[in-house]
N, C-alpha and C positions, 0 to 999 in steps of 0.2 A: 534431457534438457534441464530438469530441476537440479541434477547433480552438478552440471556445469555452472549454474547460477550460484550454488552453495560454494563451489570452489572459488569463484570470483569474489563472493562475499568474504570468505575467509582471508583471501589475499589482501583485499582492501582494508579489512579490519586490522590485519597484521601490519600493513603499511602505516595506518593511522596510529597504532600503538607504538611503533618505532619512532614516529615523529614526536608523539607526546613525551616519550622518555627523554628527549633532548631539551624539553622546556626546563626552566630554572626550578630548583628545588623549593622555591617559594610557592609553587602551586599547592592549593589546599589539599588536605587528606580527602581521598575519595574523588580526586579530580577527574579520573578516567572511569567511565561506567560502560561496560560491555554487556549486551543482552541478546539472547536468542529467543525468538518467539515462534511457536508452532501450534498446530491444532487442526481444525476442520473449517472449511469455507464452503458456503453454498450461495446460489443465486436466487433471487426472487424476481429479477428482471434482467434481460439482456437483448434489447431491441436494436436492430441495425438496418440502415439504408445507405447504400453507397453507389453512386454519388448522392449527396443529400437532396439535390434538386431533380434527379431523374431516375434513381434506382427504385427498387421495390423493397418496402419495409418487411422484415421477417424477424421471427423470434429465434435467436441463436440457441436458446434452450431446447428447441425441438431437435437439435443436432447433438449438443454437448450434454444435455441433462442439467438438472439443477444442482447436482452434487449430493452429499458432501464430498469434497476432495481435500487432500492434505495441502498444507502451505507452510512456508517458513519465511521469517523476516529476521534481519539482524540490525542491531543498533549500536552505535558508538557515540557516547556523549562526553564532551570535555567541558567540565565546570572550571573555567579559568579564573573565577573568583566566586564569592559566596552568592552573588546575584546574577551572574551572566554565564551563559552556557551555549555551546554549539553541539548540535546532534546530527550525525549522519545516519540515514535510514536507507536500507537496501531491501526492497520488497519485490521479489520476482513472483509472477503469477502467469501460468499457462494452463488452459483448460481445452481439451479437445474431445471429440466423440463423433459417432456416425448415427444419423437418423434420416428423416425425410422432411422435405419442405411441404408446407400445406398448400402452396400455390406456386405457379411459375414465378421465378425470381430473376430480375435483372440486377446483376451485381458487377460493377465496374465495366458495364457495356456488354457483358457476356450473359447468356440466358441459361439458367439452371432449372431443370424440369421438376415438377412436383411428383410426389410419390415415388421417388427414385433414391436409392441409398446415396447419401451425401455426407461427406466428412467436413466438419467445421472446426476451426481452431481460433481461440480467442486468447491473445497474449496482451498482458498489461503489466510490464515491468516498470517500476518507478525507483528513482534514486533521488533522495531529498537531503538538503542541508538546511537545518533549522537553527535560527538564533532565538534564544529565550532570555527575557529580562524578568527576574523574580522581583516583583514590585511590592509584594506583601508576604511577610513571614512572621506571624505572631500567633501566640496561643496554639490552637490546633490547626490553623489554616495556613496554607501556602498557595499563592496565586502568581501566575506568570503570563506575560504576553510576549509575542514575537512575530516573526515572519519566516517563511520558508521558500526556497527555490527548488522546484520539483522538475526533474528531467523525466519525461514520459517516453518510453520506448514501447510502442503498441503495434499490434498487427492483428488483422482479421482476415481469415482466408476460408475459401470454399473449394472443395474438390468433388468432382462427380464424373465418372465414366471417361477418364482421360482429360477432362476439362478442369482447369484450376485457375483461380484468380485470388489475389491477396491485396490488401491495402495496409501499408505500414505507415507509421506516424511517429516521428521523433520531434519532440518539442519541449520548450521550457515554460513552466507555469508558476506564477507567484501565488503564494498562499499566506493567509493569516494564521496565527497559532495562539491557542489558549490552553493553559495548564492550570489545574486545580488539584490540591491534595488536602484531605482531612485526616489528621493523625488520630487514630483511635486510642493508641497508647505508644509506648516507646518502640514497638516493633511493627505493629499493624497499622495500615492506612488504606484509604480509598482514594483512587487516582482517576481524574478526568483528563483526557488528552485529546485535543481537537485541532485539526488543521483543515482549512477550507477557503473557497473563494467562489464568487458568482459574477457572471457577466451576461449581457443580453444573448450571447451565442453559446453559453455553456456554464457549467458549474461543477464543483467537486467538493466533497466533504469526506474526511476520514476521522471518525470519532470512536474513542474507546473509553469504557468504564471498567475499572479493574480493582480487585483487592490485591494488596501487596503486603508481604511479610518479610522482615529483615532478620538475618542471623548475625551472630557476633563476629563471624569471620569475614564479613564484607559481602557475603553472598546473600541474595534475596530471590524471592519467587513472586510471580504475579499470576492471576487468573481472572478471566472476565469475558466481556463481549465487545466486539468491534464491528462497526458498520462502515462500508465504503460505498458512496453513491455519487453519480454524476455522469457527465457526458458532454457532447458537443452537437450543435445543430447549425450547420452552415451549408453553403452550396456544395462543398466537397464531401462532407460526411455528416450523417446523422447516426449517433450511437449513444444510448443511455443504458447504464447497468446499475444494479443494486446488489451488493454483496454483503453477507453476514458471516462473521467469524466467531467461533468459540475457541478461545486461545488460552494457552498457559506459557509462561516464560521463566527462564532462569537467567540471572544476571550476577555480575560481580563488580564491586567498586574498589578501585586501587588507590 
């Protein structure tokens, strides 16, 4: 599954690169920025109740474990002038495992027994397009604001002794975006990157704090911590998860 997502990511980045190459030569140096991020991800929470108004709440971590598990993300950013940029983020995530439920669970109208080997799968693939306006760029500081459109391709499933149920969810979520960078010197900087939103029936936040180091050739590296937290609470679904990432990335500006 992960290999399929990586192939899709590579294809989409290639298509984006081909598109950008047709833009006029007036695009600034470093207009295209490609980055691959990887590392380890683990959960501190993954609570599920489906349907939200009639199912049984259970801890998906009893089945999948907390991790850590490997992950990969890819980014393509087009800086179409000094202050404005578009970023595509492709972030596949699928975790599965086998464990036992602590109590009998009603999931999508089917009953899954306690203390019986049960396979659980948690999928949360996201595809994001972010616009950023760099409103401050002086001295050591750079600050940007923007908004993102996130496409969520999620699925939660249970399997037990020939019984299987799943709940998929494809949706569009608007997010706000905040970017901050403090330049330590000509090569090293500290970067804050946050996207999130809140409503009475759910919330989402994806925040990263990273160290970044640039090389003369246009290549750069980052390393740091990322957290992803959020979920939904409505009649159809109750699900809240909190993920933690230790990440490193390599990128190149063209």
